[in-house]
N, C-alpha and C positions, 0 to 999 in steps of 0.2 A: 474594384471588380462589377458592382449592381452597375453602375451609371454609365459602362461602357456597356454592359447587356440592353441597357435601356435604348441608347444610341442606335444599336442595331434594330432595337424593335420599334421606332420610330415610321410607321408604313403608311402607304396610301388609302384607304379604304373606297372612295368615292366610285357610284358606276359614272363615269362621265360621257355623257352625246358631247363628240365635239362634229364642228360642221365639216363640211367638205372645203373643199380648195385649198388657196397656200395657206389658209392658217392652219388647216388641218395637217397637211405638211411638215411643217415646221414645227408643232407641237409635237407630233410624231416622231420629229427630231431631235427632240429637247429629249422626250419621253426613253429614246433609245438609249443614249446617253447617262441618263438615270438608271437604268437598266443595268449597265456595265457597270452601273458604279462609280462611273466619272461625276463626279457631285456638281466640280468645278464648270466643268463644259456644261452638265443640265442648268446650271443655276445661272448663266450667264443666259443661255437660251431660252429658259424661260421668261426672263427678265426683258429678253427681247419681244418679244411674244404680248407685253403683260397689256402694252395700249391697246393691239387688237383684240387681244381678250376679253375686253373691254365690250368692245363694238359687238363682236360676236357672242355676248351674254355668259362667257366664263370667266368673266375676271376672279372670282371666290374661290373656284376650282385653281385657275395659275396662281393666286397667288399663295394656296395652298402647297402644291408644287414647292414653288420657289421655297417656303417656310421648311419644307422637307429637307432640302439640299442646305440651307444652310442651318437646319441642324445637325445634318450628318457633315457638313464643315466646320461643328460645335462654335458655330455662332447663335449660342440659344437665345441672347436677347434680340438679334435682330427676327428670329423666327417666332418669337414671343410676340414681339410688335404686330407681324403680318398675323399671326393668329388674331390676335383680339381683334385688330381691323377688320378680319372678315367676320366675326362674332357679332362685334358692335356696332357697325358703320355698314358692312356688306349685305348680310342676313337680314336687319331690321329693312333695307332698305328695296331688296328683293327678295320677294317671297320666294322665286324659283332656288335661292339657296338654304329656303332653312333644314334639305336631307342634311345638310354638312355640319351641323351644329353639333352632335354629338359626338363628329370624330374629330372638329377641334376640341371642345373643352377635352374629350380625350389625351391629345396630342398637347394641350396647354397643365395639364394635370404634369406630361412627363416633363414639359419644358420645367416648371417649377422645383419641380423634385433634381433635374438634372443640374440648377443654378445653386440648389442647396441652401435651406435658409428659412425657406418659404411651404414647410411642408401643411400649415393650413391652409394656403391658395392651393396646393396641390390637391388637398383631402376633397377640397369644394368642388374643382373641376372634376375629379374622378365622378364625384357624386353625381355630375351631373351626364355624366357619360354615362350614365348607370346602363344602357344596353348594352354597354363595352368593356362590363366587369365591373365597373365601378366602385363599390366600396371593398373589392375582393383585390382588384389592382393594390387601392391603398392599403390593406392590410399586409400585403405580398411584399409593396414599396417603402412605405413611410410605418405601419404602426401604429401605436398606441404612444403618444409626450411620452419622450424617456423613456420607451422601454426596447421601440424597433419594430421592424417586422414580426409580423405572425403570421407564420407560414400554414400554421394549422385552419388559422380563422379565413385566410386567404381559400383557402384548398374548397373549403365546406363552402363557402359566398360563390367560389367561381363555377363548381360544378353544377350549382343550381340555376346557373344563370348561364352554363353552357345546356342545363336541358331546354329552358326560355327559347334562347336563339345560338345556337353553333355556329357564332362567328368565330373566323378561326382565330382573330388576338384573344380571344379569350379562351381559347383552349393554350394558345403561347404562354398566356401568364401563367397559365393552372398548369403547365409543363413546368415551365422555373419554381412555381413555388413549390410541386414538389421534390422538385428538383435540389434545392435549397433547404430542404426540411430535414435532410440524409437518412429521412425515418426507409428502411430499407423494406418496409411493408406497401411501401408505394412506388418499387420497382416495376414491377408487370400494369401497374395502373400509368407508368412514366412512361413506360415501351409501348405502351399503347398508344398514346396521343402522338405523340414524337412521330409513331411511323402515319396516324394520320395527317398529319403536319409536314411529313418530305411529299407529298403531292404537291402543294401550296410552294407555285416558284416565289413568290416574294419574302416566304420563311426560311426558305429555303437555309440560307448561310446558317442563320440562328440555330436553325433545328441541329443542324450537322454540328458544331460545336457545343450545343447542349447533349445531343448522345455522346462524341467525345467525356465532356463532364460526369456523365451516367456512370459510364464505365470508370473515370477516377475517384468518382466518391462511393465506389463498388469494391474499391480495391484490386478491381482489373487494371492493372498497371500496363500489361502488357499491348491490354485490347485498347487501353486510355490511348498510348504512345501512339498508333496505326492511326490512329481515326484525330488525333491532334495535325500528325505528319502533315497525313491526308488532306484538313481543311487548311493548313498553309499553303500547300501547292495548287488547292482550287481556287484560294482567297486570297492572292497576293498583297492586295489594297485594302484587305478587311481591316476595320480596327479593333477588331479583337483577336487583330494577328500577335501583337506581344501578349495576351492572354495567354493564349495558345504556347506559346516560347515556354512565357513560365508554368504551364501546366506539363509540359514536358519536362522541363528542369525536373519539376516535383517529383512526376512517374519515376524517371533515373532514382531521383532521393533515395524515393521508397525502396524500388529494389535492389538498392547500396550500392551501385552505379557509380558512387559519387562523384570520379571524373568527368564521365557525358554530363549529370548532373550542373557541375561545374560552367562548362561551354556554354548552355541556352541558360543559365542565372546571369553571365557576363554578357550576351547579346541584349538584355535589355535594365541594364544595371546603370545605365548613364541617364540620369533626371533629365539634363538638356536634350536627350532626344525620344524620352519615353513617358510616359505619366509619371511624374513624382511619387505618389502610393507606392504606382505597381513599380519600380523602381526601388524603393525603400523596402517592399517585401524582396523583391527577388536576391539584393544584396545580404539581405537577413541571411535568407535560404545558402546564400554562397557560403554566410559566414558559417551556415550548421555543416555545409559540405566541405569547406576545408577542414573543421574541427574533425569530422568522420576518418578524412585523408591518413593522418591528419597533417597539415600545416597549419601552427598555431600564428604562429607571425599574422600570413596571410587572413586568417578566421577574424583576426583583432580587427584588421583594417576594414573588414569588408562589414563587420558589424558598426564600425566607428560610421564606417562611409552610410549604412543602412539609415541610422538616428539623423546623420547630418542630412538627409534629403525627403526625413520624414517625422517632423520633429512635432512635438504634441500629438501622437497619434500612437495604437497599439506596439506599430511597430516599434518608436520609439522605446515603448517602456518594456519592452521583451528584450528587445537589444541591449537596454543597458542593463538587465538582471544579469541576460546572458554574460556580457565583457563582465559584470560584475563575480562571477560564476566562475569566468576563467580567473582573471584574477586571483582570487582567492586559493584555487588549484595550483596555481604556480605560486601561492606565498608570497605574492604581492597585493601584503596588506594596505598598505597607503593606497594602491591603487582601486585595490577594491571598496575600501574604506568609501574612497572619493565618487566611485562609482554608487554606493547604495544612499551616498548624500542626496547625489544628483536623482535617482530613484525619486525622490518626495519632492521633486518640485514639477515635475513632468504634470501639464495638466491637460487632459485628453480633450478635447473635446466634442458635443454632442453625446450621443449615447445616453446610460443608464446612470445619472450619478449614484446611486445606492450602491450599484456594481462595480461601479469602478472605486468608489471608496471601501468595499470589503474585499476588491484586489487587490489597492495597494496596501491596506493593512495586512493582508497574505502575505505576498510577497516579501513586505517587510519583518514578519515575523518568521518567513525562513531564510532573511536573511540574519538574524541575529540565532534563531537554532542553529544554522551549520557552521556561527561560531563560538559553538556553544555557551552563548549568554541567553540561558534560560527563563529566568524571570523578566527579560526585554524582549523575548519572542512573547510568552506567556500577556505580555502588557498591548502588545499587537494585536495576537487572533483572540483577546476581551474584547478588543473594538470591533471584532466582527460577529461577537456572538453578541452583544450590545446593538447591533444591528440588524437581527432578525428578519429574514423577511416574513410579509405579511398573509402569504397563499391567496391573495386577489388578485384581479382579474387584471393587475399590471406586474404583476409576479412575472418574472421571466426563468425558463428552465438554467439559464446561466446564473442568475443571482443564487439556485439553489445550489447551484451545482460549487461555484466561490466557495458559498457557507460550509458546504459538507467537507470539504478539502481543510478548508481552515479547523473545521473543528475537529478532524481526524489528527491533523498538524498539532492542536492544541493537546489532545488528549495524549498524542507520543510523547510530545514534552514533560508533561505534567508526568508518562511512567519513567521518565527517564529524570525525572526531582523528584521521584519515590513517592510522590503526592498519587496511590493508587486510587484511594477511595473519592479523590477530588475529579480525579477522569472517568470515574464512574459515574458522576452524576450528569456528564457532559449531555449526552446525546441524548436521552427518554423523550424529554417535552419535546425534543424536534421533530425524532422519530414520529412520535404520538401524534403532533400535528400535520406530518408529513401525509401518514396515512388516513386522518380523517379528513383531512380537508384540504388534498392535493389534488387535483382537475385531470383531467386522460392526457391535458395538454404539457402536461410537467411530468407526469407518470406514464417513466416504461417500463420495459419488461424487468420481472421480480423486484418491483417497486422501487425501481431505482429512478432517478432524474432524468429526463427522456435527454438527451444529451449525447454524445457519440461516445464521452468516456465515465455515463455516468454508472455504469456497472462496476468499474475502478474504483471509482469514488466512493461509493455505497461499500463495498467490501475492503475497502483501506480504514475506511470509518471503524465498521467491525468489526475489523479485526483489532484493531485499537483498542476498540472498548470492554472485548474479548480477554486481550492482557493486560489492560487497568485489572479485570475484574480475575481472574487468573493469578496477578502476582497479591491483590490484596487479602486471596484467602490463606498468605502465610504472612506470618512473624517472626522476625529473628529466626529467619531461616525452618521454620515450624508450619506444616499445616495445621490450619485452626478453625477452616471455614468448609469443612468439607462440599456443602451444598454449594457455597459457590463456586467454587472449583467445575463443579458440575456443570452449574450456569453459563460459565467461561467456555467448557466443551460444547455445549448447545450455540453459543455464539460462531465458535469455530466450525462448526457442525455445517451453520446457513451459510457461510462465509464459502466451503467448499463445493454446497451443492449447487446456491443459487446463483453463485458468479463462479465457474468454473477457467471461465475464460480471464480472468483477473490475473496481473500478476502477482499479487500478494495472495492466491488462491493456494500454490505450492505451499506457501509458507503457512496457511493453515494446518492442511494437510500434517506438515513437519509437526505443528504444536500437537498436535491430537497424537501424534506419533512419541511425543514425550509421556506423555499419559502410560502409555504403555512401558516406557523407561522406569518412571517412578513407582509402575507395579512390581515389577522387579521379574515383568517378562520380557526377559532380552532377549531371547532368540526372534520374538516377534518384532518387537523392536528394531534389531539386526537386521531383516528380513524387507522390514518396510522401508530404510532408511537407504539401504543400498536400491530399494526397486525406484524410489524417488531420486538418488542421485543418478542413475544409468539412462531416469525416464527423463530427464529436463533440462532443458540448458540454459536456465534462467541461473546463473551465476552467484547468487547470494542463497538458491534455496541448495543447489549442490553444496557449498561449504557448510550450510547449517546440515545438510542429511548425512554429511562426512564425518563430521565432529560428532554427532547425534551414534554412528553408528560407532565411532571410537570407542564412546563412552560405554555403549550396549555391550562391547566385547571384552572392554577394561573390567565392565562388575561383573561378567560373565566366567572372568578366569583368563581368553582369550588373549592374553597379555601382544602375545607376537603381532596378530590381525591387527589390533588396536592398536599397537606400533605404527604400522604403516598405513592406520584409515586418519590416526591426528597429524592433519598435515603441518610440515614448516613450511619455509619461504621458500625451497626448493619444490617440495610438493607442490603446493598453491602454484607455482610458474608452470612445472612439468603438466600438473594431471589436470590444470582449470584455465592455464594461459591469464593466471589474477596474479595482483603483485596484491603483498598486503601492506605495502609503504609507498606512499606518492614518492619517493627516489626511485625507484625499485622498477617501477613500470615502465615498459617500452612502445612507445603506441606502435613506431612503426614496425616492432618484430609482433603486432597484437596483444601484448601482455597490458592488460588496465589495471588498478588500482581498483581494488571491494572494498570497502567501510566494514564487510562485515569480516571478513577475515581478518582485517590490522585488527579489528574489535576481538577477535578470538585467537590471535597467532599465539601472544604471553601465555594464557591458558592452556592452548593447544601444546605447545610447549612444556609446559609442566605436567600434563598429563601423559605424555611422550617418553619424557624421562622418568617417571614412575614405572609406565610398562618395563623401560628398559630396567632399572630397579630389580621390578618382579623377575625379569628374567636372567639376573644378576649380569646383567651386559654392563658393567661397572663404570668402563672407559665412554662410552654409549651415553650413559646416563652424566656423570660428569662432564662430557662436551655439551650436551644441551642446555645444562643448570650455568653451566658458563656463557652459551652464546647469552641466555637469558639475560646476565648480568652486562653481559659487552652493548648487548642493541636493544635494551628495553628496560636500562636505567632506570627512566621515569615510570616505572609502569610498579605496580604492588607484585608482581610475579617475581620482579628479579631482586625483591628483598624475600621474598620464601624461597626463591633460586641461591641464595648468600646464605640462608639457613642452614640448607641440604646441603651446603659444599662444606661449613662446618663439620656435619653431622658425619658425611661421606670423608671423611678427612680421621675423622675417630674412630670410623669402622673400622678404619684401614691403619689405624694404632701411629696414625702422623700426627702426635700432637704438635710439634712445632708448627706446622700448617693451618693446623684447623686457627692455633692461636692467631695466627698473622692472620687469618681470616675474618676475627673475630674481631679484631685492631680497625683491619678493612672497613668491618661495619660501625664500625663505632665513629669513625670518620665520617662515613656516608650518611650517619646519620645525623651529626653535626650539621650538616649540609642539606638534609633531604627526611626532618624527623619524620613527614606524614608518611611516608616511603617505610623507613628504614628504623624507625624507633621501633615496630614489636619485633622486625626478626632480630633485633640485635642483643634486646632482652631475652630471648629464644633462645640464640646464642649462646650466650651466659648460663644459662640455667643449662644447654647440652655439656657447656664446660662443667660447671659445677657437678655435674652428673657422674660424667668420663671423670673426672680425680676422686671423686669420694667413692665411684664403688669401680671403676674398673685401674685405676694407675692408686690408688689407696693412698692417696695425697692427700692429708684432711686439712691440710695448710693449704695449699692453694684453691682446693673446693670451698673452704672459709671465706679465702680471700674471694671468689665468683660469689659465692653466695651475700656477702654483701655488698657489691657491687650491684649486685642484681635488686637485692631488698633497697638501696640508695636510689636507685634507678627508676621502681614502680611503686616502693614505697608498703609492697604488699610479696606473699607467696604467690601470685595466679600465675608466675609464669613459671614457678618449678610445676604447679601442680598440673598445667597445659602439657608440659613437659613428658610427667608421666601418663596424662591422656594419652597425650597422642603415641605414646610405647604401647599402651596397651589394647590401642585401638588396631595396632600391627596385629596380634595375635586375633587368628580367626580359622586356627583347626581345633579341633579335639587336640591332638597333640600340644598344645600351646595353655593349655589350663594352668597348669602349673607356676608359670610362665606368668602368665596373666595375672593369677591371684599374687604372685609376690611383685609385681607392678602396680597394683591395689594399693596393696600395704604400705606402698614406699609413699603412695600418695596418700593412702590415711593416715600416715606420721605427720605431715604438713599441714593438711585438714581435713580432720573427720566428718566436715559436716559439705566440704569440698560440691558445690552442682558438675565438677567434672569426673566426681565418683559413679553418678549412675550408669552413664552409657558402657564403662567398663563391666557395671557390677552388672547389668542387664546381658550383658555379650556374656558373660562369665555361665548366668542363667539360663541362655541359650544352646552353650559348648554345651554343659553339663546334661541338660535334655540329650544334648544327640548321643551323648556318652552313655542314658540312661541310670544316668545318677539321678534320679529325682528328688529322693530325698535330700542330697543336697541342692540339688536345684531350686525347691522351696524354700529350702530357709534363707538363700539371694534373693528370690523373689519375692516375699515376707517382709524382709526387710526393703528393700527398695518400697512397699506399698506402706511400710512405714516413715518412711523416710520425712526426717524434721522438718526438711524444708519443700514443702508444696510444688513452690512454684517450677521448683529443680525438676519432679518430676512430671508435671502436669501434662507436658503433649507425649509422655511416652504413658501416663499410665492405661491407656486401652489395651497396651502389648501386652505392660507387667502384670495387668491381672487375668489379662485372657492365657498368657503361658502358665500363670498360677494356678488358674483352673485346671489347666492342662495336664499341670504337675501333681495337683491333687487327685486327678485322677488315674495319671497313670504310675501311681503311690498307692494306688487303693485307696485312697481315703475319701470314699465314694459324696457322700454326705457333705465332706468340706465343698470338693467339687461342684456339686451342685449348689449349695448353695452362693459361692463366691459364682459360678456362670447366672444365677437367678438374678445378681443383683449387676452382673455386668451386662444382661441382656434390658434389663430395662432404663442403664445408664448411658450406652453407648449403640440401641440404636434408633433411635428418633432426633431430632433437631441439628444443632450445628455440631455435634461431637459425634456424629454418628458416623461408623466403623463400618460402610457395607464388606470390607475387605474381607474381616474379622467374623462377620455376624454369621454367618454360613457355618461356621465351622466351630465356632461357639455354641448355636444351637443341637448340633450334631454333639460334641460333648455333654451337653447339657443330659440332653436325652438318654444318651448310653450311661449319665452317673444314673440316672433315674431306673434304665432298664436293672443295670449292676444288683443297685441297693433291692428291687423287686424279684430279683432269680434268690437272695440270701433271706428275706425277709419272710417269718412265719407266720405272722397275722396276716389272715386274707384281706381283713380290710384295708390294712395299711398297704398288703404287697398289692392290693389291687390300686390302692391310690398313687403309686410309683407308676405304674404303669399306666395312668390316666395321664400321669404331669408328663411321662415320655411322649406318650400319642399327639400329647396337645402343642408340646416343641415341635414334633416332626411335623404335624397341622402347618405351623406358623414358616418352620423351611420352607417345604413345597410353596405355600400360597403367596410366599415375600418374597423371595431369594431365587426361584427357576428356573431366572434368567441370568443367574451368575459360575462362574466358572465353578466352582466349588459346588455346586448343585449339581453341574452336569456329571462330575466323577462320582457325587454320591448316589445320584436317583436310584438306580436297583437297591443298593443299602435301605435307602428311606422308603423306599417300599416294603422291603421284606420287613422291615420294623414294623412298618405301621399293622401290615398284617399280623404278629406276633403279639404287639399291645391290643389287638381286637381280640385276640384268642383268648388273653389272660386275662380279659375284661367282662369274655362276655357269658 
């Protein structure tokens, strides 16, 4: 494309004084043909008067015209020969021609650039034509060796030259540099320059083309289409005609008018009639349009043709990758592997070798990632990691873009592998270097790389960093590092606030809403998930927000609404026009496969079935569990569904069906132990419990117990069985059933880690029933649990509730002692519990006040109120921004006043 622009840009600058007479008339005729763009006729006419021009003293000027015609006819070698003849023979031989030297040098520079492979000679010629832009044109066309055009440098230089000498050619190349920089900040400057150039008849063609391009790069596709159509009508012989056709096709493509786009790409797709590289681009875009229609066979044909006419170019590179993706999506693994291997053989000529090496490794990593070959993907991404850009004068924004893209994918890969700590360590050094060393040439808005999609790549990088930080704050399903989780929230904030237009931004909003779900603020979370679902067109965000809303409703006890929001296959297709399986997508019907929906569908069905259970829709629940076992037999959810089916039959007292289902699980376990071993042993535990406690068949119960122990070598599955049953008791009316289940579990292992949570829940239900003495005994037993590791994660809650139980039972001194210890342990560092701290300080202060009220000694009484006041002031100073403080604010102020009165 740039070379075509240069062909259109070589113009005549000489102010010629032509003699009168026959020569003058012949010259005027030739000039008229040139102005009509009939370059073949102009070439013949100028050649015909060359000998006469020498006698008249205009030999150099006429040769310059002949060179221009040859250049327009793409005979660059002849143009260069004539220009050299003028420069090295005519000008030294006749001082009258000296004024032509800068123009001749400038045209030589364009010729060398047009030929390719002669960048040094082109730069030398442009330098010699300093008054026509010199280095600015060199930077715009060529740039640094191995780096490419530097539009920012060209802009600065050409603006300076324009102030010295306002030659139209300088304005022309300045407008091109501004246009191709794609910097929206330059739009007004570009319009101004193109407006001035519009009055230059010699530049009319290129100015109109550039104006159309400006609309295209500004995403004003309707305006761009109109301008390109006008250009094609006004300049039917223009060398830029095919490029106008290409831009028209791209404009239709961006407006999703794919069939019109196809017509325009077809018109320039023949490499025998059009520039081969342009034909390659057109066929690639033709493939993209066919893929969207969709006509997959036509798309594959177009992609294959694109690379056949543009071998070892970026068209070849990206087309091969697109074919790989197409075959991979179709399940044609053999063809996909062939394309992946071919991708590594493509040798891109020219350009930045560091960029190309990183790009090749990045694409190779993506291929392995799509195949779920995560270690191999990481090996490719690490090649990019080791080839880090240096932030020097030759570093390009494109290099940084590829580097950031690879780093973002590397973190995603490590997250998929569960290596969250490793992922966390990836970006810090690079981002620090970018902040310290990147120039304005590389740094765009909000510290993103200054390329068109810079904000998207930076947002994706930060999002995966946030995910790594978030998940690293958990271990074994328990939150262990709250400050780190808050660091993750800050990163999600940064994505949302700084890169709101990025695709990933909405997912960052969803991640932040998840915090409210985890904090049991179910109504708020539900409303926010619903808002996201209603106000985004991003399918991934809709899938995740629907899932989040369903969970919020489930945890809040709104099972019927949750049932509707846990989408199944039909729900995805009906509500979102997506498929959770590649086999079920209907491209013609507008139903496309969604990877996130695929990853969630089995868990969504599990939750949906549990909603049906809570609502006592037993038939619906069983049907969903059956769907899971039939449709998703290779996923862990299928194993859980099988054990639920066994449980269903047992609850319905259909023991024979439960026995048969357990036998089915046994067979499945033999074929796929990874998924079915755990469910089978759990089903055995269910059968044991049923035979022992419901059927009162001790013989069969003993058989299942022996089988279970032979399968596992331990009683853990029986412990898990009773644990699972105990966690279903969530109401005060369930207290006695919960006690009984705990005792059954204790009979098997009185130190079982599965006893901790049921006992804690028992303590909470007793507190709810205001049976504080009993609650205290349960909580004390947990505080003194023999296995400290089993209670470590729950100890903040256990001790806080114990302090509450002491207070509510009137043991104010014990409450104060317990909560004093709690506030020293759980308000700082990694174990800090900001969610519990405000209430802990409040109850601690109340405990001192209660002791003060009954104390007869004035000295001790005053000390109690002083202690109470100190804790209230800490609460006010350090936790005033918490929700708990907001509810207690008036009571806190009133109690501080009371403490002041008591100590005054």
